[in-house]
C-alpha positions in Angstrom: 0.0 0.0 0.0 3.1 2.3 0.2 4.5 3.4 -3.1 8.0 4.0 -1.7 8.1 0.5 -0.3 6.9 -1.0 -3.6 9.5 1.0 -5.6 12.3 -1.1 -4.2 10.7 -4.5 -4.9 11.6 -4.8 -8.6 15.2 -4.0 -7.7 15.3 -6.6 -4.9 13.7 -9.2 -7.2 16.4 -8.4 -9.9 19.2 -8.7 -7.3 17.8 -12.0 -6.0 17.3 -13.4 -9.6 20.9 -12.5 -10.4 22.2 -14.1 -7.2 20.2 -17.3 -7.5 21.0 -17.8 -11.2 24.8 -17.3 -10.7 24.9 -19.5 -7.6 23.0 -22.3 -9.3 25.1 -22.1 -12.4 28.3 -22.0 -10.4 27.4 -25.0 -8.1 26.4 -27.0 -11.2 29.7 -26.1 -12.9 31.8 -27.4 -10.0 32.7 -24.0 -8.5 31.4 -24.4 -5.0 34.6 -22.8 -3.5 34.0 -19.7 -5.6 30.4 -19.4 -4.3 31.8 -19.9 -0.8 34.2 -17.0 -1.4 31.4 -14.8 -2.6 29.4 -15.6 0.5 32.5 -14.9 2.7 32.6 -11.4 1.1 28.9 -10.7 1.7 29.3 -10.3 5.5 32.2 -7.9 5.0 30.0 -5.8 2.7 27.2 -6.0 5.3 29.4 -4.8 8.1 30.9 -2.0 5.9 27.4 -0.9 4.8 26.2 -1.0 8.4 29.0 1.3 9.5 29.0 3.6 6.4 25.3 3.8 5.5 23.5 3.2 8.8 26.1 4.6 11.3 26.3 1.3 13.2 29.3 1.2 15.5 31.8 -1.6 15.3 34.1 -2.2 18.4 37.8 -3.0 18.2 37.2 -6.8 18.4 34.7 -6.5 15.6 37.1 -4.5 13.5 39.8 -7.0 14.1 37.5 -9.8 13.1 36.6 -8.0 9.9 40.2 -7.4 9.1 41.1 -11.0 9.6 38.2 -12.2 7.5 39.2 -9.6 4.8 42.8 -11.1 4.8 41.3 -14.6 4.5 39.1 -13.6 1.6 42.0 -11.8 -0.1 44.3 -14.9 0.3 41.6 -17.1 -1.2 41.1 -14.8 -4.1 44.9 -14.8 -4.7 44.8 -18.7 -4.6 42.3 -18.7 -7.4 44.9 -17.0 -9.6 42.3 -14.7 -11.3 39.6 -12.2 -10.6 36.9 -14.1 -8.8 34.0 -12.9 -10.9 31.5 -15.4 -9.6 32.4 -14.5 -6.0 32.1 -10.8 -6.7 28.7 -11.1 -8.5 27.3 -13.1 -5.6 28.7 -10.8 -3.0 27.6 -7.6 -4.7 24.1 -8.8 -5.7 23.2 -10.1 -2.2 25.0 -7.3 -0.4 22.9 -4.8 -2.3 19.8 -6.9 -1.6 20.5 -6.6 2.1 21.0 -2.8 1.9 17.8 -2.2 -0.1 15.9 -4.6 2.1 17.0 -2.7 5.2 16.0 0.7 3.7 12.5 -0.3 2.7 9.8 -0.6 5.4 8.0 -3.7 4.2 7.2 -6.9 6.1 9.5 -9.9 5.3 6.7 -12.1 4.1 5.0 -9.5 1.9 8.3 -8.3 0.4 9.5 -11.8 -0.4 6.1 -12.9 -1.8 6.1 -10.0 -4.3 9.8 -10.5 -5.2 9.1 -14.2 -5.9 6.0 -13.4 -7.9 8.1 -11.1 -10.1 10.6 -13.9 -10.6 7.9 -16.6 -11.1 7.3 -15.6 -14.8 11.0 -15.9 -15.9 11.4 -19.0 -13.7 8.4 -20.7 -15.2 9.5 -19.9 -18.7 13.0 -21.3 -18.0 11.5 -24.5 -16.5 9.2 -25.0 -19.5 12.2 -24.5 -21.8 14.2 -27.1 -19.8 11.3 -29.6 -19.9 11.1 -29.4 -23.8 14.2 -31.4 -24.3 16.9 -29.2 -22.7 17.7 -31.3 -19.6 14.6 -30.8 -17.4 14.1 -33.3 -14.5 10.6 -32.4 -13.3 8.5 -35.6 -13.5 11.4 -37.8 -14.4 11.2 -39.7 -11.1 9.5 -39.3 -7.8 12.8 -38.3 -5.9 13.8 -35.8 -8.5 10.3 -34.2 -8.6 10.2 -34.2 -4.8 13.5 -32.5 -4.5 12.5 -29.9 -7.1 9.3 -29.2 -5.3 11.2 -28.9 -2.0 13.6 -26.3 -3.5 11.0 -23.5 -3.2 10.4 -23.8 0.6 14.1 -24.7 1.3 15.0 -21.4 -0.4 12.2 -19.2 0.7 12.2 -19.9 4.4 15.8 -18.9 5.1 15.4 -15.8 2.8 12.2 -14.8 4.7 14.0 -15.2 8.0 17.0 -13.1 6.6 14.5 -10.4 5.5 12.8 -10.4 8.9 16.2 -10.3 10.7 17.7 -7.6 8.4 15.0 -5.1 9.6 15.6 -5.9 13.3 19.3 -6.4 14.1 22.3 -4.3 13.1 23.6 -5.1 9.7 27.1 -5.3 11.2 26.0 -8.1 13.6 24.2 -9.9 10.8 27.4 -9.8 8.9 29.1 -11.9 11.5 26.3 -14.5 11.5 26.6 -14.8 7.7 30.0 -16.5 7.9 28.3 -19.8 8.9 26.9 -20.5 5.4 30.1 -20.0 3.4 32.0 -22.1 5.9 29.7 -25.0 5.2 30.0 -24.4 1.4 33.8 -24.3 1.7 33.8 -27.7 3.5 31.5 -29.1 0.8 33.7 -27.8 -2.0 36.9 -29.2 -0.4 35.2 -32.6 0.3 34.2 -32.8 -3.3 37.9 -32.4 -4.3 37.8 -28.8 -5.7 41.3 -27.3 -5.8 
């Protein structure tokens, strides 16, 4: 009902669409460690945005932790031997999503519902294209169909909780919590034998 709140929804939907598309492509291309690096960068962006855009204070221990995480991200980027484009696209798209989400006063459920409705058309089109002989798996077997149907809630629930939390806790604190996901991704990438 608020035009200002609605103005940010298409931008948030675009940022989510870019993030999800790049992440899915990267994981399916065997680049889990690059996605992990991207998600290690996101908390650094969140903490920097919290300090610079929202005047959130970071104590010395927090600043030291940010510096150490920054060194770790820098070393991992150097280990790749090239500019980590996948990591940067993931970090920037989700970092901007968090900033826009914090600035717009809309409930987590309503905002996410509208964002997903905006993405539903392109997503449905892509799914139909896949199903017409381009590698679609929906309906191929009960487990494949079940997992595909579960992907929606398994993606939406954490994102809804993120949106709810982003409006209630300092972005700099949320940044620290966001190191959990990429650590799990890093362990998965290493366990799969990625260099």
